[in-house]
C-alpha positions in Angstrom: 0.0 0.0 0.0 1.5 3.4 -0.9 2.2 5.8 1.9 0.2 9.0 1.9 1.9 12.1 0.4 3.5 14.3 3.0 3.2 18.0 2.4 5.8 20.2 4.0 4.8 23.6 5.0 7.5 26.2 5.6 7.1 28.2 8.7 7.1 31.9 7.9 9.6 33.9 9.8 7.7 36.8 11.2 9.0 40.2 10.1 10.3 42.1 13.2 8.4 45.2 14.2 10.1 48.5 14.0 10.3 48.5 17.8 12.1 45.1 17.7 14.5 46.4 15.1 15.3 49.4 17.3 15.7 47.3 20.4 18.0 44.9 18.6 20.1 47.8 17.3 20.4 49.3 20.8 21.5 46.0 22.3 24.0 45.5 19.4 25.3 49.0 20.2 26.0 47.8 23.8 27.8 44.7 22.5 30.1 46.7 20.2 30.6 49.5 22.8 31.5 46.9 25.5 34.1 45.2 23.2 35.6 48.5 22.4 36.0 49.5 26.0 37.5 46.1 26.9 40.0 46.1 24.0 40.5 49.9 23.7 39.4 49.6 20.1 37.2 52.0 18.2 37.2 50.4 14.7 33.7 49.0 14.9 32.1 52.0 16.7 30.8 53.5 13.5 28.8 50.3 12.9 26.5 51.2 15.8 27.1 54.9 16.6 27.2 58.3 14.8 27.4 61.9 15.6 27.8 63.1 19.2 27.7 59.6 20.7 30.4 58.3 18.4 32.6 61.3 19.1 32.2 60.8 22.9 33.0 57.1 22.7 36.2 57.7 20.7 37.2 60.3 23.2 36.5 57.9 26.0 38.7 55.3 24.5 41.5 57.8 24.1 41.2 58.9 27.7 41.3 55.3 28.9 44.4 54.6 26.8 46.2 57.6 28.3 45.3 56.4 31.8 46.5 52.9 31.1 43.1 51.4 31.8 40.2 49.6 30.0 36.7 48.7 31.2 34.8 45.5 31.7 31.1 46.4 31.1 28.7 44.6 33.4 25.2 45.7 32.9 21.8 44.1 32.4 19.9 46.4 30.0 16.1 46.9 30.1 15.4 49.0 27.0 12.0 50.3 26.3 11.3 51.9 22.9 9.3 55.0 23.8 9.0 56.6 20.4 9.6 55.9 16.7 8.9 58.6 14.2 10.3 58.2 10.7 14.0 57.7 10.9 14.3 58.6 14.6 13.7 56.4 17.6 14.0 57.0 21.4 14.9 54.3 23.8 14.7 54.5 27.6 17.0 52.1 29.5 17.2 51.7 33.3 20.0 49.4 34.3 22.3 48.5 37.2 25.9 49.3 36.4 28.5 46.9 37.9 31.2 47.7 35.4 34.8 48.1 36.5 38.2 49.2 35.4 40.7 46.6 34.2 44.3 46.5 33.2 44.4 46.7 29.4 47.0 44.0 29.1 46.2 41.4 31.8 42.4 42.2 31.8 42.6 41.9 35.6 40.4 44.3 37.7 42.0 47.5 38.8 40.6 49.4 41.8 37.1 49.1 43.1 34.5 46.7 41.8 31.3 48.0 40.1 29.1 50.1 42.3 25.7 48.7 41.3 24.5 52.3 40.6 21.2 52.4 38.8 21.5 54.4 35.6 18.7 55.8 33.5 19.5 56.8 29.9 17.4 58.2 27.2 18.9 57.3 23.9 18.2 58.6 20.4 18.8 56.4 17.4 18.6 57.3 13.8 18.1 55.1 10.8 20.2 55.3 7.7 19.0 52.9 5.1 18.1 49.7 7.1 20.6 50.4 9.9 19.7 52.0 13.2 22.6 53.7 15.0 22.9 55.5 18.4 23.1 59.2 17.8 23.1 60.6 21.3 22.1 59.8 24.9 21.1 61.8 27.9 21.7 60.4 31.4 19.1 61.2 34.1 20.8 62.6 37.1 19.2 62.2 40.5 
C-alpha cells in the first residue's frame, strides 16, 4: 500500500516590528561598545554609533588609553522603545551598572569593583537605510 503524500509547510519567519529592530540595534550597540572599552578599540564603533555619541565614545577610549586602563562592562539592559517617528527612535533604559576598570594587558580588575549604581539613559537612534545607530544619549541625574 503506498504511503500518503506528505506535504511540508515552511514556517514563515515573522517580520520584526520597527520597535524590535530598534531594540536589537540598541543591544548590538552595547555589545560593540563593550568590546571597544574592553579592547580599547574604536574600529567598529561606526557600525552602531554616529554623531555626538560616536565622538564621545572615541574620546572615552583615548582617555582610557592615556590612563592605562580599560573597562569591563557589566550591565543588564532593560530597554523600552518609547517613540519611533520616521527615521528617529527614542529608547529609555534603566540598568544597574556593575562595570569596573581593568588592566588593558592582563584584563585583571584595577581598583574598586562595580558600584551597582542604577543608571537611567534616554537614547536617540537614527536610521540610515536599514541600519539604526545610536546618535546621542542623555543620562538622568538624581
